N, C-alpha and C positions, 0 to 999 in steps of 0.2 A: 924394847922393844911393842908398841900397842899391840893390839888383839889386831886393828885395822891392816898393820904395815905386816904382823905376823900372818893375817890371810895372805896376803897380796905375795909374800915370799914362797908360801910354803901352800896354799890351797890348790884349788881339782883346774892345771890345764883347759880343764875339758869348760867349766863355768865360764873362767873367764874370757875363750875365745870366742861365745857364743854373748858375750857384754859389747856392748857398743860402743865403739872406740873412745868415744867424748864421754863416758860414763866413765869408763875404765880412766883415763887419763885423769877425772876426777878424782878416783880416789887414791890414782897415783900422787896425785898433789899433794891431798891430806894427807894423806900418811905422813910424807916429807915433812908437811907443816905441823906436824903433831911430834915429831922427832927436833923441829929448833927449840930451839931455846932463846932467852933475852941476850942482846948482847953487852958485854961491857964495857966499860967504857974505852977500854984499850984498841975497840974495835970500831969504835963510833968516833966521826971529824970531830971534835969537842969547838974546835974553833969557827966553823959555817956558820954562817947567819944566816937566817930564815927573811922572807916576802916581808913586805913592810905590813903585810896584809895576807891572812889565808886562813882557808876553811877546812876541817876536821871532820869526816865525819867518820860515826862510831855507830858500829854494829854490835848491835849483844843480846843477850837470849830473850830481852823484851820488847823488842824493835830497835831502831834506828836514832840516833841525834846528832846533831852538828853541835862544834865549837868554831864561833871565831875570833880570830887572834888579830891583833895590834902592837906590831913591835915599838910604836911608840911609846904604847904605857909603860911597857916595861922589857925593855931590848934583853936582857940576858934570860930574862923569863922563855920571853918566845923562841928564841935560837935554843934553849934547849928541849922545849916541847917539839920545835919543826926533827930536831937529830934525835929523836925519841921516835916520835911517831916513821921516821920514812926509815928508822931501821928497826921497826915492825917491834918497837918495847912493849906496847899496849894491848898484843895481840894474843888471844887464850888467858889474860888475866881476871881475877875475881875482881866486882864492885864489895869492897869489903865495908863499907861504911855509907849505911842509908838512917840519916838519923838527924833529931833536932840537935841543934846547935847549942853548944855547953859555953858557950862566953856571951851570948845573950838570948835573950826570950824570943821564941815565935820564927827562928826561922831554925832551915831543913842542910843540911848538906849530904853530896855527892861524893863519895872517896873512893881515889883508885890509884892504882899504879905501880905496883911490888909488881916484885918478878916471880914466876914460876919458882924460879933456882934460889934459894938459899946464897948462893958463893954471890949470883949477881947482885942482891942485895948489901949484903957490904960492901961488896963493890963499887958499886955507886955512892954508897954513904960517903963514901972518903974522896967523892969526886963531887963537891956541891957547886951551886954558885954564888956569887957575890952577890948579898941583899941589896935593894934597890930601895929607890922613894916609893913611896905612891902617889900616882898619876889619876888617876881614874878612878871614882869613886864605886864602892861596891855597891851597884845595884841588881836589883832580881835578876838572878843565871849570873853572877861573876864565876868569875875563873881566876883560881890562884893556885901557885903550892904551895903546898903544906912545907912549914918547915919545926923545928924545935927549939933552938937558936941559931946564934949570930951566924951566917952566912952557913947554911944549912940542907938551902933549898937543893933536891936532886931529881926526882921522878916523880914524887907522889902529888895528884894536882886534888882539888877539891872546889866543888859546884857549888854556888850557895843560893837554893830555891827559896829566897824571901831577901828582904832590904838587908845588907848586915855593915852600914856605914860605922858601924859600932869596930870594925875592922879596921877601917881605915885609919882607927888614932891609938888602938889598944896597945900599950907596951909589953909587948911581950916576952920573955927571955934577954932582955938585952937589946930587944929593936921595934921600931912604930912602926904597927902597921902589915898587912897584908897584900903587896904589891897587886892588884886583878890585872891582868893581860890578856884574857878573852873575854866572851859573852858567849851563854850559848843562843843558838841562830836559830836551830827548828828540834824540834821533837824533845818539848817540855812534857807532852802528857805521860813518853814513856821514862824520864827521868824521874817522874812524879809514882810511876809503876812500878820503882823498882822495889824487890822483895826488901821491907827494913825490921825484920822480923825480932833481928838480933841488935837494934837501935847500937848505941854506943857502948855495947860489952867489949869487942875487939879492943876497944880506948882501955878500956879499965885493967886489960892485961900490962906483966914485962913486956918492953920496947922489942925484944929480943923476938918475940913470939912473933910480931909482925915479919920478920924479914925469915923465917922458915919455909915459908915458899908454898906453893899450890897442893900438894899433900897436905899441912897443917891444917890447911882452909877448907878441906872436903871434908875432912876425917870433924872439927869442932863446928864446923858453919856449913851444912851441906845444903841449905838452902841457898846461899846465896847466888845473884844473878852474875852475869859471866861478859864482859867482852870478847868479843866475836873477831875483830877483827878495828883497827882504824889507819885511817886511810884520808893521806891530803886530797881535797877531791877540787879545789880551786887556790887563787892565791894572786895576789896582784903586785907591783912596785911601784916606782918613783914618788914615791910619799904619797900615795892614796889611798886612804881608811874608809872604807864600807862600813856600813850602819846592818847591823841585825834585820831580817825581814820579821 
């Protein structure tokens, strides 16, 4: 139980009685949210399709940014991203990698998407989506799912702050390219300001380190920025494709 929820349960009723009702409601809402974990695959409708285009707003410890996804670029990736966002997967997670790209010079990557709960990370590792061909090139602000091998995309996404055309044709662990499914729509300056003091250190650790959850990141990398929440704020159907502003 968090300190906040503990206070609400055992704190002074005298003080609570004198709090404005809307403030008390906010405290209760936040305490409930703190206790919620990311969903398991069995709790998500994995066959649900995303809209043709949709915008997701991320609220972070440094400010807000948004991504605009296009299903015709990578249908399976957009479906998975939509499923994760609408089931609060990214809420309260860490942005664990802000670093120069390793596959080509001059790029920068922002990566996140691991659960605070190690059991959830392992469960999603066993529920990947199939690989897809590259349709849209890796322009500045391109977004793709991270992967390790054949059919291994799960929950982790990477945002590229630079042109990464190399990623469209690279043959990595049995698969050609990293399919773009979205672009940065707004908040470029927020992405550029995220804490990059740890660089690629986390990527040099054993794979299982990534799956240990929030406690591991807080202990080993306490300065990481965090995603507060992610939500779909706009969507379109009927095959319409909207470009970023």
